[in-house]
C-alpha positions as CSV (number, residue, x, y, z in Angstrom):
1,M,35.5,-33.4,-31.7
2,K,32.7,-35.2,-30.0
3,W,30.3,-34.5,-27.3
4,T,29.0,-36.9,-24.9
5,G,25.3,-37.1,-24.0
6,N,22.2,-36.6,-25.9
7,L,22.1,-32.8,-26.2
8,S,24.4,-30.3,-28.0
9,R,26.4,-27.9,-26.0
10,P,24.0,-24.8,-27.5
11,A,20.8,-26.8,-26.5
12,V,22.0,-27.4,-23.2
13,A,23.3,-23.7,-22.5
14,A,20.0,-22.2,-23.8
15,A,18.1,-24.7,-21.4
16,L,20.4,-23.5,-18.4
17,L,19.9,-20.1,-19.3
18,A,16.4,-20.3,-19.7
19,L,16.0,-21.6,-16.1
20,A,18.0,-18.9,-14.7
21,G,15.6,-16.5,-16.2
22,T,12.3,-18.3,-15.1
23,T,13.0,-18.7,-11.4
24,H,10.0,-16.6,-10.7
25,A,7.3,-14.4,-12.6
26,A,8.1,-11.2,-10.7
27,T,9.7,-9.1,-13.5
28,S,11.2,-5.3,-13.5
29,L,9.0,-2.7,-14.7
30,S,9.5,0.8,-15.4
31,N,6.4,3.2,-16.8
32,S,6.4,7.2,-16.5
33,L,2.5,6.7,-15.7
34,T,2.0,9.9,-17.7
35,G,1.5,8.3,-21.1
36,F,-2.5,6.9,-20.2
37,S,-5.6,9.0,-20.3
38,G,-9.2,8.9,-18.9
39,D,-9.8,7.1,-15.7
40,T,-9.8,3.7,-14.3
41,S,-13.4,3.1,-14.8
42,Q,-13.2,3.2,-18.3
43,P,-12.3,-0.3,-20.0
44,A,-10.0,1.5,-22.4
45,T,-7.9,2.8,-19.8
46,Q,-8.3,-0.4,-17.8
47,A,-6.8,-2.3,-21.1
48,A,-3.9,0.3,-21.4
49,L,-2.7,-0.4,-18.0
50,A,-3.1,-4.0,-18.2
51,G,-0.8,-3.9,-21.4
52,A,1.7,-2.2,-19.1
53,G,1.6,-4.8,-16.4
54,L,-0.7,-2.5,-14.1
55,N,-4.0,-2.8,-12.6
56,V,-6.3,-0.9,-9.8
57,F,-8.0,-2.6,-6.7
58,S,-11.6,-0.7,-7.9
59,T,-12.5,0.0,-11.3
60,S,-15.8,1.6,-10.1
61,G,-16.7,4.9,-11.2
62,L,-19.2,7.2,-9.2
63,N,-20.8,5.0,-6.4
64,D,-24.3,6.6,-6.0
65,N,-26.1,5.3,-3.0
66,G,-29.3,6.7,-4.3
67,T,-30.4,9.2,-1.7
68,P,-30.9,12.9,-2.2
69,D,-27.7,13.5,-0.1
70,P,-24.7,13.4,-2.5
71,G,-22.3,13.5,0.6
72,D,-22.5,9.7,0.9
73,D,-21.5,9.2,-2.7
74,F,-17.8,8.6,-3.7
75,N,-15.8,7.8,-6.8
76,P,-12.6,5.6,-6.2
77,A,-11.6,6.0,-10.1
78,V,-7.9,7.2,-10.5
79,S,-7.6,10.2,-13.2
80,L,-4.6,9.5,-15.7
81,G,-2.9,12.0,-17.6
82,A,0.3,13.8,-18.7
83,T,1.1,14.6,-14.9
84,G,0.8,11.2,-13.8
85,A,-1.8,9.1,-11.9
86,A,-4.0,11.1,-9.4
87,F,-5.8,9.1,-6.6
88,G,-9.1,10.6,-5.0
89,S,-9.3,13.6,-7.2
90,L,-13.1,12.7,-8.0
91,S,-14.0,12.1,-4.8
92,A,-12.3,13.7,-1.3
93,G,-11.7,11.7,1.8
94,D,-11.3,7.9,2.4
95,G,-13.9,7.2,-0.3
96,G,-11.8,8.5,-3.0
97,R,-9.0,6.3,-2.1
98,N,-7.8,3.2,-4.4
99,Y,-4.3,1.5,-5.4
100,M,-2.6,0.8,-8.5
101,R,-0.9,-2.5,-8.5
102,T,1.3,-4.8,-10.4
103,V,-0.4,-7.5,-12.5
104,A,2.5,-9.9,-11.1
105,S,1.5,-11.1,-7.7
106,D,4.8,-13.0,-6.6
107,Y,7.0,-10.2,-5.9
108,A,7.4,-11.9,-2.2
109,N,9.4,-14.6,-4.1
110,A,12.0,-12.1,-5.4
111,S,14.4,-9.4,-4.0
112,F,13.6,-5.9,-5.6
113,V,14.1,-2.3,-5.7
114,A,11.0,-0.3,-6.5
115,E,10.9,3.5,-6.6
116,V,8.1,6.0,-7.4
117,T,7.8,9.7,-7.3
118,M,4.7,11.1,-5.3
119,E,3.5,15.0,-5.3
120,L,1.7,16.1,-2.7
121,T,0.2,19.7,-2.3
122,S,-1.2,19.7,1.2
123,N,-0.9,17.8,4.6
124,D,-4.1,16.4,4.1
125,Q,-3.2,14.0,1.2
126,A,-2.6,10.4,2.2
127,S,-0.3,8.2,0.2
128,F,0.7,4.5,0.5
129,F,3.5,2.3,-0.9
130,G,3.5,-1.4,-0.2
131,L,3.9,-5.1,-0.9
132,G,0.6,-7.0,-0.8
133,A,-2.7,-7.6,-2.0
134,G,-3.2,-3.9,-2.5
135,D,-7.1,-3.9,-1.6
136,T,-8.8,-1.0,-0.5
137,A,-9.8,-2.1,3.2
138,L,-10.5,-0.4,6.7
139,F,-10.4,3.5,6.4
140,G,-9.5,3.0,2.8
141,T,-5.8,1.7,3.8
142,P,-4.1,-0.9,1.9
143,D,-5.1,-4.5,3.4
144,W,-6.0,-3.4,6.9
145,S,-8.9,-5.3,8.5
146,T,-8.1,-8.3,5.4
147,Q,-6.9,-11.7,5.7
148,F,-4.0,-11.0,3.6
149,S,-0.3,-10.6,4.4
150,S,0.7,-7.1,3.7
151,A,3.3,-4.7,4.4
152,S,3.6,-1.1,3.6
153,F,4.8,2.6,4.0
154,W,2.6,5.2,4.9
155,P,4.3,8.7,4.4
156,E,2.7,11.7,6.7
157,P,4.3,15.2,6.0
158,A,1.5,16.6,8.5
159,N,3.3,14.3,11.1
160,D,7.0,14.5,9.8
161,K,6.9,10.6,9.8
162,I,6.5,7.4,7.5
163,V,4.4,4.9,9.1
164,A,5.8,1.2,8.4
165,F,2.6,-1.1,8.9
166,R,2.5,-5.0,8.9
167,T,-0.6,-7.2,8.9
168,Q,-1.5,-10.8,8.7
169,N,-4.9,-12.1,9.2
170,D,-5.9,-8.7,10.5
171,T,-3.2,-8.9,13.2
172,N,-1.2,-5.6,12.9
173,A,1.7,-3.8,13.7
174,F,2.7,0.1,13.5
175,V,6.4,1.6,13.5
176,D,7.1,5.2,13.1
177,K,9.9,6.8,11.5
178,P,10.6,10.8,12.0
179,V,11.3,12.6,8.9
180,A,12.7,15.8,9.5
181,G,11.6,18.7,7.2
182,F,9.0,16.5,5.6
183,D,6.3,19.0,4.1
184,P,4.2,18.6,0.8
185,G,6.1,18.6,-2.4
186,V,7.6,16.5,-4.6
187,H,9.3,13.4,-2.9
188,R,10.5,10.0,-4.2
189,L,9.8,6.8,-2.3
190,R,12.0,3.6,-2.5
191,M,11.0,0.2,-1.1
192,T,13.9,-2.5,-0.9
193,F,13.0,-6.1,-0.2
194,D,15.8,-8.8,0.4
195,A,14.2,-12.3,-0.5
196,A,16.8,-13.9,1.8
197,T,16.6,-12.0,4.9
198,K,12.7,-11.3,4.2
199,F,13.7,-7.6,5.3
200,L,11.4,-4.8,3.4
201,V,12.7,-1.2,3.9
202,G,11.3,2.2,3.2
203,S,13.2,5.4,2.2
204,I,12.2,8.6,0.9
205,D,14.1,11.4,-1.2
206,L,12.9,14.5,0.0
207,N,12.1,17.5,-2.5
208,Y,13.1,15.1,-5.7
209,A,14.2,16.8,-8.8
210,G,15.4,14.0,-10.6
211,G,18.6,11.9,-10.7
212,P,19.8,9.0,-8.7
213,F,17.8,8.6,-5.5
214,T,19.6,9.9,-2.3
215,A,17.6,8.7,0.9
216,D,16.8,11.7,3.6
217,A,15.2,8.9,5.9
218,T,15.0,5.3,5.9
219,T,12.8,3.0,8.4
220,L,14.0,0.0,10.2
221,P,13.2,-3.1,8.4
222,I,9.7,-4.8,8.3
223,V,10.7,-8.4,9.1
224,T,8.1,-10.0,6.8
225,T,9.1,-13.7,7.8
226,S,5.6,-14.2,9.7
227,L,3.8,-13.3,6.7
228,F,5.3,-16.2,4.7
229,A,2.7,-19.3,6.0
230,A,0.3,-21.8,4.7
231,D,-2.5,-18.9,4.9
232,G,-0.1,-16.2,3.7
233,W,2.9,-15.5,1.1
234,P,3.6,-17.0,-1.2
235,S,-0.1,-18.6,-2.0
236,E,-1.4,-15.0,-1.0
237,P,-1.1,-12.1,-3.8
238,A,2.3,-10.0,-3.0
239,R,1.9,-7.0,-5.6
240,I,3.6,-4.1,-5.3
241,F,1.1,-1.3,-5.0
242,F,0.9,2.6,-4.5
243,G,-2.3,5.2,-4.0
244,G,-3.7,7.6,-1.9
245,D,-6.3,10.2,-1.9
246,D,-7.5,13.8,-2.4
247,G,-5.5,14.0,-5.4
248,A,-2.2,12.7,-4.4
249,L,-0.2,12.3,-7.6
250,F,2.1,9.4,-8.8
251,R,4.6,9.0,-11.6
252,D,7.9,7.3,-12.8
253,L,7.3,3.9,-11.3
254,S,10.4,1.8,-11.5
255,I,10.8,-2.0,-10.2
256,Q,14.1,-3.7,-10.5
257,V,14.1,-7.2,-9.7
258,I,17.5,-8.2,-8.5
259,P,18.6,-11.9,-10.1
260,E,19.2,-14.5,-7.7
261,P,22.8,-15.4,-7.5
262,G,22.1,-19.1,-7.5
263,A,20.1,-19.0,-10.6
264,A,23.1,-16.9,-12.5
265,S,25.5,-19.2,-11.1
266,L,23.6,-22.1,-12.2
267,A,24.0,-20.9,-16.2
268,A,27.5,-20.2,-15.4
269,I,28.5,-23.6,-14.1
270,G,26.4,-25.4,-16.5
271,L,28.6,-23.9,-19.3
272,V,31.8,-25.0,-17.5
273,V,30.6,-28.4,-17.1
274,L,29.7,-28.8,-20.7
275,A,33.2,-27.4,-21.6
276,A,34.9,-29.9,-19.4
277,R,32.8,-32.8,-21.0
278,R,34.0,-32.1,-24.5
279,R,36.8,-34.4,-25.8
280,M,39.0,-34.7,-28.7
């Protein structure tokens, strides 16, 4: 038997498979968020998060304005422990808001399903889950008032709704999705992105007790097409992020990148072509 060409079948097949697996850097990720300790102002905690493919927008600890009045001081550090990541537990209100984000910043190039469990103990706690830079901005919300492309979901049990938010170059849009029976408790959030249609959809599984995700409410798609531009995605960061305030707790993060059919097909077609080229 003899092969035509300069590369052996195994070598070419390996190259095709490598190409299929490196279409984009965005990767699947799973982390309980319960195996860390300390807070995100500490270098050791920052390093542990980085090793898991995560970081936070602000690594600051207590921001002391130097005045006798402590009311203007704030601490955005995220506390980490056996129950998960607690946002704003060291400083109440907007000043305690921060966002945990993926280190990979090109998820706008990939179809994915991302989920995270949040635990809220009161209607006063805010929470956010989205795709963008994940920067703390106006009112401590993610990316609002910035020039970044960003889209996110803001669960509001006090108002029985999820707010779907989109922004680009500080041009903003908000759409409400009513959520019946939405009270403080343990809930699981899901965010689904289709790279072909550019649709980003948010869902919530109320009173989540583990197991497969079952949506109790799903938002209308955020159409992100306009967020892709010379001054938008993919040149701007598209991280998956989450966060909140006043002790909002997050755990069990899961990100599943959906392989592109074209890339998988390319590897299969390559093997067929190689087989066809074999001659006796």
